[in-house]
N, C-alpha and C positions, 0 to 999 in steps of 0.2 A: 585465693579463691580460684575455683575452676569453673569455666562456663559450661554450657550444655554440650559443647563440642569437645570437651576434655582439654581445653586450652587454659593455661594459667593466666589469670587476669592480675596484672600488677596494679598497685594503687596509683591514684593521681598524686604525684609527688609535690605538686604545687599546693594542693589541698592538705596533704600530710604535713608539709613544712609549716604551713600556717597553724594547723592544729597543734603541732609540737611546740611551736613558739609561744602559743598562749599558755600551755601547761608549764613551760619552763621559764616564762617571763623573759625570753630572749628577744630584746627589742633593739632598735637601731642605735640607741645610746650605748648599750652594753657591747654591741658588735664593734662600735667605734673605739670603745675603751680596750677591747681585746686587741684590735689592730695597733692601738697606741702603745700598749705594753709589750707587744711582740718583740721589739728590739731588746728589751730587758730580759724577756723570757727565753728567747731563742738559744742563747748560749747555755741555758740550764736544762733544756728539755731532754738532752741525752741522760742526765742524772735521773730524771723521772723514769725514763724507759729502763735504764739499768736497774734502778731500785724495784720497779714493778716486776721485772723478770726474776730478780733475786728472790723476791717474796714468793712468786709463783713456783719457783723451783723448790721451795721449802714446803709446799702443799702436796702431799702424796697424790691426791685425786687429780691434780693438774698435770702431773708428770706425763701421762700418756699423750696429752695434747701438745706437749712441748718437744718430745723426743725427736732429735734430729732436725728440728725446725727452728730452734731458738734464735739463731742468727738472722734468718730470713724474717721471722716474726718481729724481731727488734727493729729491723729496717722499716717494715711496714708501720709499726707502732710509732716510731719517731716521725715518719712522714705525716701520720694522722695528727700527732701532737702539734706539729708545726701548723697544720691546717686549722687547728682550733683558735689560733691567734691571727690568722690571715683571712679566713672566710673565703668567699662569701657563703652565707648560710641560706642557700637558695634550693631550688628543686634539684639541682645537680648534686649538691652536698647531701641532701636528704636521700636521694636515690643511692648514692655511694654508701651511706650509713645503713640503709636498708639491705644493700647487697652484702655488707660486712655481717650484719645479723644473719642473713641467709646462709653465708658460709659457716657461721657458727652453728646454725641448725643442721647443716649437712654433715658436719663432723661430730654431731651429737653432743656438743658442748652443753652442759647443764645451764639452764637459764640463769641460775643464781651466780654463775661465774661472771656474767656480765655486770650485774649490779655490784658484786663484790669487787670486781676489777675496777669499776668506776670509782668506788670508795677508796681503794688503794691509791689510785692515780690522783684523785682530788686531795687526799691527805698530803701527798708529796707536793703538789702544786701549791696548796695553801701554805705549806711550810716555806717554800721559796718566796712566795708573795710577801709573807711576813718578814723575811730576811731583807728583801729588796726595798720594801716600803715601810720599814719600822719607824722611820722619822715622819711618815705621813699616814697616820691611821685612817683617815678618810679614803685616801687612794687605795690603801690596802683593803679596806672593807668593800669598796666599790669593785676592786679587781676580783676579790673572792666571790662576790655576788655574780659578776659577769661569768667567771669560770664555772660556778655552780649552774648557771643557766645554760651555758653551751654544753656542759657535760650531761645535764638532764635532758636537753634537746636530743643529743646524740643517742643516749641510752633509750629514750622513749621510741625513737625510730628503729633502733636495732631490735628492740623487743617486739615491735610490730611484725618483724619477720617470723618470730616464734609463733605469734598468734595466727599469722597467715599460713604457716606450715601445718598447724593443727587443723585449720579449716580446709586446707588443700587435701590432707589425708582423709578427712571426713567426706569431702566432696567426691574424692576418688572411690571411697567405699560405697557411697550412695549411687554413683554412676555404675559401678560394677554390679552391685546387687539389684539395681533398679528400684531401690527403696526410696520413697519420698522423704523429704526433710521433715514434713509434718509427722509421718509415721515414726521416723527415728526419734524426734523430739518426744512423742507420746511414749514410746518404749523407754527412753532414757528417764523420763519423769516417773514412770511406773517403777522402774528399777530403783530409783532413789527412795521411793516410798517403801519398797520392800526391805531396804537396808535399814 
């Protein structure tokens, strides 16, 4: 969002963190479990990153975003993967995920790439969890639930950047044109009716 002086207003990251945790069911028990399984997951996270980028490189629409950057992206991705099992999932983590989403917006990454990417990563993480804890189905199920929550939490925050970007563009348009939000909304609703 842009204020009346044309300055970008960032969200309250404590509030956004709490909001995202409710939607993703990321609670203290799940956070503790993620930290507990970190020792088992850490040696396997590079597999997840390698598999993820291998799949991305097979998707023609993803190639322009990877060209000449794959090695650097893999390093960043692996660092993020490690943070999923160490936390803390606080305002600082929320702000960093928001900024990751913002970078994705700035490079014009289609929003569906994020949800698709999260799905690819989750599939690989779940496969590893089932390998590691096949003798303990309850632990495996709890670990999958915790991973699902932290991934949903991260995705929700990154997608907030996309929403904010659209709002910022609209706010800039309104500021430049001098049009009020009420007039814009009325014009937009009239346009919808005409379609």
